[in-house]
C-alpha positions, 0 to 999 in steps of 0.5 A: 122366283117369278112363280113365287112372286106371282103366288104372292110371296113378298119380294124381300123373302124372294131375295133373302130366301135363296141367299139363305139357302145357298149360304146354308149349303156352302157353310155346311160344305165348308164346315164338313169338308174342310173345317170339321171333316167327318167319316160318312159312315159315322164310325166315331161319336166325333163324326156324329157330333160334328155332323150335328153341329156343322150340318144340323145346327149351324147351316139351318140357322143361317137359312132360317134367319134370312128366310124369316127376315125376308118374311118379316120385312115383307109384312107376312110376319109380325116383328114380335113373332120373329123369335118364335118363327125363327125357332120353328123354321130353324128346328123344322129345317134341322129336323129334315136334314137330320132325318134325310141326310144320314140316309143319303150319306149311307146310300152314297157310301154303301149304294143301298140301305140294308133294311135287314139290319133290324130284325123283324121282332125289333120292328114289331116292338117299335111299331107297337110302341109307336101305335101305343104312343100315337094312335089315340089321345087317351089310350088305356084311359091314361091322359096327359101322359108322355106316351109319345116318348114310348118309342124313344127307348126302343129306338135307342136300343136299336141304335146301340145294338145295331149301329148307325144304319139301323138307327137311321131306319128306325128314325125314319120309321118313327118320324113318318109314323108320328107325322102321319098320326098327327096329320090325321089328328091322333096322338098327343101332338094333334092339338087345335093350334096347328103351329103348336102341333107342328112345333111339338112334332118337330121337337119330338122327331129331332130329339129322338133322331139326335139321341139315337144317331149319337148313341149309334155312332158311339156304339160303332166307335166302341165296337171298332175300338174293341176290334182293334184291341182284339187285333192288337192282341192277336198281332202281339201273340203271333209276333211273340210266337214267330219271335220265339221260333226264330230265337229257338232256331238260332240257339239250336244251330249255335249249340250244335256248332258248340258241341262240335267245337268242344269235341275237336277244338276246345280252345275255339269252343271256349272262344265261340262260347264267349262270342255266343254269350255276347250275341245273346246279351246284345240280342236281349236288348232288341228281342222285345222290339217289333222293329229295329234300324237296319244299322242295328240289324247289321251289327247283329248280323256281323256277330252272327257271321263271326260265330259261323266263321268258326265252322267255315273259316276262310270259306265264308266271306262277306261284304256290306254296301249300305247307303246311309239313308237305308241304314235308318230304315226299320225292319223286324229284328233278326230278319236280315240274319235269317236271310244270311243264315239261308245264304250260308246254309243253302249257298256257302255250305254247299260249295267246296270253295265257299264264297262271298255273301254281299249285303246291300241297302238302297232306297229307290222311288220311296222304297228301301231294297235290302239284298242278300246275294250268295253263290249257289250251285244250279243242280243243288236241291238245297238252293231250291229249298232256300226259296220256300223254306220255313225260315223264309215263310217265317221271315215274310210273316214277321215282315208283314206284321211289322211293316205292312202288307206291301212289304215283301221278300222275293228270292230268285236266281241271278246270272245263273250263279247267284241267289238273291233274297230281296227285302222291299219296304215302302217308305 
């Protein structure tokens, strides 16, 4: 302030100017951080609009109002020039923010600006358009034509085809080029009236940058939306394939059991058919769902165990111990049934005396743990297959698709006599 005062700046400006600049920064921070937060990669058109409003338009207006008021009170500017001076101060400040801030934000996020994002041929076309628009006042003997706006469609093309980072680079190049041409008195903005020349230049740079910036953000949002649609379609296709695989596997095993019962116990075969029909009818209600509650899955597992008891009779026993809150957690349909099926195939069926399958559900530290424990024989090769079979691989894939990458299934022996399959799902 002391140096500015010695340089001749009026005291009102020295007081109001710093206040305006401070308020400009504080208002921008408040708006862009708390009121209208943005993604600093500008991946949505909304982010660009919020940045233009809360970073480029509103804060500079505050700074310009305080600064021009200080110059007017100090006698540097006449009162009748206040509106025009305010507009020029405001637009000049806004233009600087629009040119520099996106580049700084990109550098802050990505640690650098990748100039290779714009192919050489695009840069060459942009340079040629800028040269035609600014190198001479009457190039090609065409006077009073708005050739300065010839680079605009090129910048828009680069922005919409290459994204925000490329648009930022193109804006900087056009702004720097147009400013240098105007300073050296060439181009349509190089007119005798310096104030008017600067006004035209600033409006030109601001219009070009804002248009390109907004279109680049819209293009990025469109690309992200298309990627999400493709990912959703791929997710749905993968989910459908896994669902068909688990259903086919279940029906194959059921039909094998039914064939055996028809040959040796027709009465049990008829009862098995009735129960199988009930299971298939109930499964149709949840087949198309990506997730169901553990409570619903337990009901399906009970039906499945009822069918398996036709094969194993008293050798197959089971027990549920599910907390009420755990019963509300959602899991992929038939996931628990797959683990129970593994327990029967690799545990119960390999033991002459059979055994009990214990199914528990607990919530600990914001994670739901669902366990299936079954007896197994240490030297049984089938028990080893239980930990890395296709059914378990399928189950893990369906769990990740439905509940995220942090959901997991772990299978391991406990106490040397039991095998435990544990589903963990973060809540």
